[in-house]
C-alpha positions, 0 to 999 in steps of 0.5 A, a space after each residue: 095288370 099294368 098296361 104295356 109301356 108305350 114307346 116313348 122318351 123318359 122326358 114327358 115334356 119331350 113326348 108332348 112336344 113330339 105329339 104337337 109336332 106331329 099335329 103341326 105337320 098334319 100327319 094323318 092318323 094311319 101314319 102317325 104311329 110310324 112318325 112318332 116312333 121315328 122321332 122318338 128313336 132319334 131322340 133316344 140316341 140322346 137319352 142313350 148318350 150315343 157318341 158323335 161317331 154313332 150319331 154321324 152314321 145314323 144321320 148319314 144312313 137315314 138321309 140316304 134311305 130317305 133320298 133313295 125312297 124318294 128317287 124310286 117312288 115314281 117308278 114303284 109300279 115298274 118291274 126292275 132287274 138288278 145287274 151285278 158283275 165286275 167293274 173291271 171287265 173290259 168293254 169288249 169282253 164277252 161278259 160285257 157284250 152279254 150284259 149290254 144285250 141283257 139290259 137292252 132286252 129287259 127294257 124292250 120287255 118293259 122292265 127297268 135296270 138297276 146297277 151299281 153305277 160303275 164301269 165294266 159289267 155295270 156300265 155295259 148293262 146301263 148302256 144297253 138299258 139307257 139312262 132313261 130306263 135305269 137307275 145307278 146306285 153308286 158308292 163313294 170309294 177312294 178309287 175305281 168307282 166313278 159313275 159310268 157315263 150312261 147314268 152320270 147325269 141322270 136324276 136316277 143316280 144315287 150316290 151312297 156313303 155306306 155299302 149297307 144302305 146301297 145294298 138294301 136298295 139293290 135288293 129291295 127294289 129288285 123283282 129279279 137279279 142277274 149276276 155276271 162274272 165278278 169278284 168279291 163284291 159280286 160273290 157277296 151280293 150273290 150269297 147275301 141275296 140267297 141268304 135273305 131268301 133262304 131265311 125269309 127276310 126278303 122277297 123270293 125273286 128269280 136269280 139268274 147267273 149268266 155265263 159268258 164266253 168259253 170259260 165257265 164261271 158260275 158252273 165252277 162256283 156251282 160245283 163248290 156249292 153242290 160238292 161242298 155246301 150241299 154234300 156237307 149238309 151246310 145248306 139243304 139240297 133244295 136251297 140250290 133252287 134259288 138260282 138258275 145258271 144260263 148261257 146267254 142273255 136271251 136265256 136270262 130274260 126268258 128265265 126272269 119272265 117265266 117266273 112271272 108267267 102265272 105268279 104275279 106277287 105275294 103278300 103276307 096276310 096274317 098267318 098265310 101267304 097270298 099269291 096274286 096270280 094271272 088266272 085262277 087255278 082249277 080244282 085239279 091244279 090246286 089239289 096237285 099243288 097241295 099234294 106236291 107241297 104238303 110238307 110246307 103247308 099247315 092247312 088247305 090251299 084256298 082261292 079268292 077272286 080278288 083281294 082278301 080281308 086285311 090285304 090292301 086293294 092292290 091289283 084287284 083284277 087278279 085272283 088270289 091263291 091263299 097258301 098256309 105256308 108253314 115257313 119251314 123251307 123257303 126253297 120249297 116255296 121257290 119250287 112252289 112258285 115254279 110249279 104254279 108257273 108250269 101250269 101255264 097261262 097268263 101274260 104276267 111277264 111284262 112290266 106290269 106291276 112289281 112283285 113283293 112280299 109285304 105285310 098287310 
């Protein structure tokens, strides 16, 4: 039987030179494969005859990704909340006042705040958090998007050319999402975040929709979701579990911190999910969890006192809950996290350590 074709160029001399370049750069063996694939992909664009326009997009996007990784890297172990909302909201509006208070309270709890770096809601949340404890992910537009003064001179301001690279980091780096009233952009981010969680393409994180002022916004939106999307079976009823509507910045903070009361983070290890938790569950608690979520399990839930085989040794002090999730409903998985947190215990709601779904 023939060996599967390696990921390489058609030009054998170029393949050899890539290997020599990796040697010269002293790439360690455990990382070598990734860099070989990256270099090969770039040069395959030449073999494919990619036109200049495609090369321009790829080049700019790769540069933006690399730089953003670099900026976020020193803060990898600090939890972050991304704030969305209109850039057009006046500074004295109820929603801006709420966003400012929310940013301040999250920083007091040890979190950092990420915004789109614009005015309105973004500027208010940035002002509340302060530049030192926040990131600004700006976008180049012909109008309406200069960086707000609270992040404009900070090295944690990143300016993107493309929405898709900017949107990646607004969600990828977030351990929670807080959405205030906004326009098309806010709706876009809201639905995209829930689509990614619904399909298992991103980590499940708390999503809080913050009402502000006497006129409802998110409850009107929720009436559409419940009365059209759910009623017509365009989404499952449980999919509404991905968001919570709250009436104050204080309630938003408590909702986010409550998500990490017992649950800490999760890894994909083989065919299972491994929950890092603030404390081990009792036998009765595990049995109750098993019974409540039998529909999304393909076996028995187990526990381990620390990292399991194949898992990186992150947070070695935390017990593990080994969940044989069948991937049939990620909204039910969100309910499972709620169930675990309802068991109480553990002060995991501070800034210690991020949540993330990664593959070991």
